[in-house]
C-alpha angles and dihedrals in degrees: 000000000000122000089254094050089049090050091051091048092054093044091055090075099244131266096320093056094047092051089051092052090049091051091049088053092059105262117146120222112236093243091058098045115133123262127237122318117285090256087076094098122170106273121235113282093025130093133198119248092182138340092294110024127079128183141183138181125220128184124204134168114280119246095233140354097239118021100202147347119206100339141165087239090075121017094224098036113247151242118238087223089067096051121094117187112210139179136167137205117212142187091254145357099238094091092219127146091267095058113106127202104221099167123044126175132192125187133185130185130216091189094261103054139014115228112205121194117192126193121197129195109221094197142344100265089067099055095105093058092037089058089048091059091048093048090053089061095053116096116187089211091064129084112232116218117203143149110246087344096137094058099033123010097041094044092051089051092048092049094048090050090052091049089052097044094251133126122237110211127233107255136176112256137197110195110194094198090080098054090043089056091050094047103036107010095116095031104057126065085237140349096235114132091246090056092047090050093051101041105028106026096030091228116152113191115213125210089355120160112236112250091238092064095051095091094051092052091052089049087052091054090050091054097044107020089225112141095197089087090056097056094086092043091055091047092047093051093046090054090050092056095041091050091054089069091044091051093048089052093050094048089049089054091051092052097043095052111019096169092065097049119086128174095054130111096267095195090051091048092049094048091049092049094047092045088053094052098256109138093205086075089078090058092049094049090046091053091047089050094049088049089059102269103144093186089057089054094051091051094043091051091051092047094050090047094052089047090055093245092130099160092055089045090051091051089055092048092047092053092049093050093047094047103045106358090249104193096203089055089049092053090051091047092051091050091049092050091049103041105028109030096022092225097149094172091057092046090051091047093053092047090050089049091052091047 
């Protein structure tokens, strides 16, 4: 920069003066840009909470009257009145700082009906107030039920709150993706919510918009202001929220009566029940092992050993070794023979077979 250019820069009055001149020339700051065209009227069934936030309430029949009794899902059991099902739609799936949540739904059940409240962000300038309406709905005493919400939905909301100078509260969460992976992870082609709906809940969505197209439909609305492109988005999102309750009810049924539920990963179910202190998990694992599940046998043997039930554990190890020559089972059987029943000849014979 030449001395003259440096002098001109200083005489310009700095950044504040330059921004003032830009504003006087008619430029509009990004944060004050206008919203969608005036044709973007509030669609039927929705109402405006402010200039940029719309909301609507929908009621549907609840999936079941009482969702669960003492259950591994929540350590102390639970009351359906304390559950809130929630889901968001965003401008992308990357989860980066530029991803905006433009549609957020909350649902609560009274045992008879499920009440779903959806909040829609009409355009970006209204995000601060939009988040305010959403935060008003969040109660730290509730448990928020989602699908991949811990890793995605909640993180998006936390990021957007930070970007808008707001604070997102700490809430209890129940993310159904994790129990689905334990129960059907090696059974389903994928653990996406769509796959779970089709193969587990037997729900076939008709005329549903694929989730991957949702951001583009929102962008189309921002360009044109026409709400027709959003109708399928609203319906898709509503179904997502409603199906969370149905999925929770189904998982609860699997856990409360494992003997009647087929089509699940029996080893995963048994391990979950046992880890949660439900003795029926031993029966489920035993059934899985007797059906040929070697992983169930390994876990069952370890559990019985830790519980001091060595004879039963040895029976499992012996069966595993006789069936498939499982080396880990042979090691355990040899140690049992040497240290518990003091049959050194048996221990030596097992070791020699292994060698």
